[in-house]
N, C-alpha and C positions, 0 to 999 in steps of 0.2 A: 110761492116760494117765500121762505123766511130766512133771515140772516141772523146768525148767532155768534157771539164772541165768547170763546172759552179759553181757559188756561189749562194745558195738559201737563200733568206732573208725572206721568208714567209712560215709558216707552211702549208697553204693551197696549195701552189705550190708543196711542198714536198709530200703531200698526193696525189696530181694528178700524180706526177712522180711514186710514189709507186703503184698506180692503174695501170699505164701503164706497170710497171714491172710485176705485177701479171698477166696481160694479155699477157705477153711474147713479148711485142712490143719493150721494152728496157731492158737493164741490168744495174743495179746501181752498180758501182765499187767504194767502199769506199777507198779513199786514201787521206792522208793529207801531202804528201811529196811535199809541195810547196816551191820553191826556192825563191820566191819573197816576200818581206815584204809588197807588195801592197795587198796581200790576207790575210783575217783573217784566223785564225787556229793556227797551232803549232807556238809557240813563238820562236824567235831566241835565241840561247844560247849567253852568253856573248862573247865567243870566235868567234862565227859566226858574231855577231854584230861588234866586233872589226875588223874582216877581211873586213866586208862590209865598215866600215868607212875608213880603210886604202886604200881600192880600190877606194873609192870615192875621197879621198884626192889626189890620183895620177892622176885623170882625169884632162883634160885641163879646164881652167876657162876663163871667159870673164869679162870685166869690166861692171859695172852697166850701164854706158852710152851706151855701145854697145848693151847690152841686151834690154835696153829701146828703142833704135833706131830700133832694129830688130823687137821688138814687135809692135812698131808703124806702121812699114811698113806692117807687116803681118796682123795687125788689119785692115788697110786700104784695103788690098787685100780682106780680108774676107767680109768686108762691101760692097765692090763693087760686089762681087759674089752673095751676098744675096739680092741685090736690084733688 
C-alpha cells in the first residue's frame, strides 16, 4: 500500500477517484493537516503566520546581484540542456 497526497482541481477528476473508491481499488482519506502554505485548504492562523515570518527572517539572504548572476548561469545551463 502507498499513500499519496494530491490536490484535485477538477470535479470530474474527483468523480473518477470516487468511482475507483467504490470499486475498492483505492481508499480516499480526507485530511487537511497541511503544513505548507503552498497548498490550498486550511488557512494559517495569525500566530502560525507570525512564526512562519520569523522563521523566514532568520534564514540567510543573498544580494540581488548574486541572485541575478546565479539565475543567469542556471538559465544558460537549462537552455543548453534543452537544445
